[in-house]
N, C-alpha and C positions, 0 to 999 in steps of 0.2 A: 451663545449659540453654537461656537464650534466644540465648546468643551463637551457636549453631551452625544457628539458621533462616535459611533461606534468603530474601533479601530478594526482593521482587518487581520484576519489572524494570521499567523508563518504556518507555511509549508516547509516540515523538514522531513529529510529522505534518509535514511538509512540504507545504503545500498552494498553488496558485497558477497563474496563466494558463500556455499551454505555451510552451516555449523561456523561461523564466524564470530557471533555472539550479537548480531543485529536486534534480535528480540528483546533480549537481554537489555542491550544499551537503550533501546526505544522505551522498555518499560521503566528503566531508572529515569529516562529523563521526562516520561510522564507522570511519575511518581513527585519528581523535584518539582516540576512546574505546578502540578496539583497542589503540593504543599505552600509553594507560593500566592495561592491563590487564583492562578490562571484558569481560563476555560483550556482545557485540552482533552484531546480524543486520540486514541491508538487505533492505525488501521495497518492491515497488512495486505499485500497481495502476491498469488492471486487470490482474490476474496471467496472463498469456498462457501458463502452463502447465496449466491448466485447460480442458473444453469449453468453458465460459464463458466464460473471458478470452478464449479462443481468437476468440469469437463476438465479444466487445468489441471486439477488436483489430481484427478484419476489417472491423468497422464504420468504426471511426475512420480505417482506409487507404483508404474508401470502397470496399470489395470487395464489400458487401451494404448494402440499403437496411432500414431499419425504422423504424416509427412510434417519433416522442419518446419516448412513456410504455415503448413495449416495450423500448428501449435503458436507458432510467434503470431498468427492473426487473431488467435484467440486469446492469447495473454493481453495483446492490445485492447481487444475486445472489452475485456474483464475491466481493464482501466477505464475505457471510454464510458461504460456502463456507471461507473462510479464518480465520474466527471460532474455531473449536476449537483449531487449531493456534496461532494467536496467543495464545489465553488460556493455552494447555499452555506455551509459551514465557515467557509473562510471569511466569506464578507459580512458573517454577523458578529464575526469576532473571536471564533474557535480556532485554536492552533492544533493544527494536524500533523503527529508525529507517525509517519508512516515506513513500513517495516517493508523495503523494496518499492519498487513503482515501476521502472522501465529497464534501466542496464542489466542491471543481475536477474531481474524477472525473464527476460527473454535469452541472452547471451549462453546463461548458465545452464535454462532447462534442459536444450537439446545437448549439452555435453553432460550434464547429469543423467541423461535418462539412456545415454548410449552405454 
C-alpha cells in the first residue's frame, strides 16, 4: 500500500546575480537527473509566457519604465500565477529546477535596470 504512493518532487532553486551561470547550472542538473530516470522540469522567472511575465521582461530590457514598488509586485505576481502549476507538479512527483524564484528576481531587477 505504501509502496505505490507518489513521492513529492523537490523544489531546487538557483539564485544569484545576472550572468553568474544559473541557467547553465540548472540545465546541467536537469540533464543529470533525467539521465538517472527522474521526473524533472526546468522553470525560470520571470516567466515570459504570461502577460505579467512579458511586462517583467519588457521592464528588464528597458522597454518600459515602472516605479520600483510596482515592478516588485509584478515579479511577485508572476510567481503567484505559476504557484498552482508548480504545486501540482511537485505533488505529482516532478522535481522542479528553477532559475530564480524570489530573491535574485526582485532585488536584482531594480539595480540592474538603473
